[in-house]
N, C-alpha and C positions, 0 to 999 in steps of 0.2 A: 914709247913703251913706258909702263909704270915703273917707278924707281922704288924697289922694295915693296913693302906692304903698307906703307904709311898712308892712312886715310886722311885726305884733306877736307872732304865734304861728305857729310852723312845726312840723308833725308829719310825719315821714317813716317809712313802713313800720312803724307802731306795732303790736306784737303782744303779747298778754298771755294767759297760761294760768293757770287755777286747777286744778292737778292735770292731768288729761288733757283737760279741757274748755278749748277755745280761745274766749276771750271777745272778744278783738280780733284781727282777721285782716287786718292790713296797711292801717291807716288812713293816708292821705296827705291833708294839709290845710294850707292857708295862710290866715291870717286877717289882714285889713288893719285899720289904725287907723280907728276910727269906724264899724265894722260892728256890727250887732246880729245875732248868729247864733242862729237857732232850731235847737237841737240836739235832735232828736226821734227816737223809735223805740219799739217795744214793750218791755215788761218783759224784761230779760235781753239786750237788744240790745248793751249795752256802754257806754251813755251815762254812767252814774255811775262806771264804772271809768275811762273816759277822763278825766273831770274829776278824780278822785282822783289819777290819775297826774300830771296837769298841776299839781295843788296840792302834789305831793310826798308824798302820803299813801299811795301805793301804789308798790312797787318791783318788782324782778325782771321788768321788761318788756324787750322787744327793740325797737329802733328809735331814732331820734334826735328829740329835742324841743328846740326853742329858743323862749324867751320873751324879748322885748325884745332879740333878737339874740344871746343867750347860751344855751348848753346848760344845762339845769336840773339835770343830774346833778352833785352836789357843790356846788350853788349855792343859797344861801338868800336872797340879796339881793333877788331878783326878787319875793319874797313880800311885801315892804314895799309894793309897788305893785299888789297884788291885793286885791279884796274878794270875799267869799264868803258866800252864804246857802244852807246845805244844806237838803235836803228835810225832814229831821228833825234838830232841834238841841236839845241839852241846855242849859238856861240856869240860872244861879244864882238860884233862886227867892227865896232869903232876902235878896238884894240889892235895893236900890231901882234904878230905871232910871238915876238919876244915878250910883250906885256901879258898876253894870254897864258903862255906856257910858264912864265915866272909866277903868275898868280896861282895857277894850278899846282905847280911844284911846291910853293910855300904853304898851300893848304895841307899838303902832305908832310910838312915839317922840314922841307929841304932848305938849305941856305941859298939865298938868291944867286950868289956867285956860282955855286955848284949847278943850279938849274940852268943858268945862262950858258955855261960851258957845255953841258950835256945837250940842251935843247938845240943850240946852234949846230953842233956836230951832227945830231940826229937829223935835223932838217937838211943839211948838206948831203948826208948819206941817202936820204929819201927823195932826192931830186928837187929840193927846194932851196938850193944854194942861192945866196944873195937876196933872199926874201924875208930874212929874220926880222927886219924892222919895217916891213910893209904891212899895211892895214889888212886885216882879214876880209874886209868888205870887198876888196879887189880880187880875192882868190876865187878860182873855179871850184866846182863841187869836189873834184878829185883832190885839189890842193887842201881844201878844208878837211877832207877825210884824213889826209896824211897828218895834219896837225892834231886831229882828234886821236888818232892812233898813237902819235908821239906822246900826247898828254896822258894817255892811259898807261904808258910804260916808264915815264920819267922817274918814278919813285921805286923802280925795280920790284914790282909786286910779285907775290907768289901764286896768286890765283887771278886769272883773267877771264872776263866775260865780254865776248864780242857778238854783237847782233848786226848781221849784214855789214861787216866791216869793210868789204871791198867795193861797196857802191861808189861808182865814179872813178875808181882807179883804172889807169891804163894797164895794158897787158904786162909790161915790164915790171910795173910796181906791184901787180898781183903776184908775180913770180918771186919778187923780193919779199913780200909780206908772208907768203907761204913758207919760204925758207926761214924767215925770222921765227915763225911759230914752231917749226921743226927744231930749231936750235934752242929756243926757250924751253921746250919740253925736254930736250936732251940735258938741259941744265937744271932740271927739277921743277920747272914752272908747270902749273896745271892750267889748261885752257878749256873753257866752256864756249863752244862756237855754234851759233845759231844762224842758219841761212836757208834760203830756198834754192840756192844754186847747188844742185845735187852733185855735179861732177867735182866741184871744189871740196865739198864735204867728204865725198868718197875718197879723194886723194890725200887729204891732210889728217883725217881722223884715225886715231888708234882704236877708238871705240865709238859706235854710233848708237844713239838712243832715239827711237821713234815714238813720239807722243801722238795719240789720237783719242779724242773725246775725253781728255783729262787723265788718260791712263797710258802707261808704258806698254806698247804692243810689240816692241822689238828692242833687243839690247845685245850688242856684240860687235866684233870687228866686221868690216865689210865682207871679208872672206867667210866668216861664220854666217852672216845673214844670207849670203849667196847659197850656201849649202842648205839652209833651212827653207828657202823659198824657190819657186820655179824660175823667177826672172833673173836677168843677168846684171843690169846696171842698177845703181842705187835708185835712180828715178823710177825704174820699172818696179823695183821692190816696194818703194814708197807708194806707188799707185795701187799695187796689189794689196798691201796691208791696210790702206786707208779706204779701199773700195772705190777708187776713182778710175773708171775705165771709159769715160765718155769723151776724152779729149779729141779724138779723131772726128767723131760725129759733130761736136760743137764747132770744130775748126772748119769742117766742110760747110756747115750752115752759115758760119760767119762769112766765109769767102763768097758763098752764094748771094748773101745780102749785099756785099760790096759790089758784086758784079751785076746786081739788079735783077737776079733770077727770081727773087721772092717778092718783088714789088708788084 
């Protein structure tokens, strides 16, 4: 639930083109402190572009963006209070978890001793006990993902961006992560969560924003979206609003080809 009416993020008429292709077509959005935003949409809808602009990784856009009450253009100070887990991240495989997390923590201005204490404790809590001084090159996908999540939280950020953050995590770790998000929001942190796993988005989000064709086509809690649409699950609402209703037919044809029926 939002905490008071404090606006953490404000987007007004955000537009972005890649050449002649318009990727974002007038996004207007205000996000309050303590909200968990499920930011969803089909591939190419503009989700990743929005996040990259908010992080200062994409420029040449039109519109106004304020984070923590200040415009982000020409402003890098706000980045100290942001955490980010990208969908695909390059890690320094030859470093140990200790070396990597210390490096990230010091980039955010933390003392090395503080980083070391926090990072090792967080690894223990996240099922990585005894691996603090192990090279990342030996880690599984799920273990790497846990290190990335820890690295995004070390500096106690106020605004978090997660893009498919549970990729590779086992079921127990997913439960822990979902509870972490809930408690962070309860403590006033704001979360921008992008994923194609609809059932997780449905369960964790206090507010769901559906992007399609560079525009917001739905905005509200899951219960509000259910009342506004015919379908019951978020996946069904997603398909209804994006116009995708061919999944059964495609699956039938796919299985037919596998079985040799169309050869």
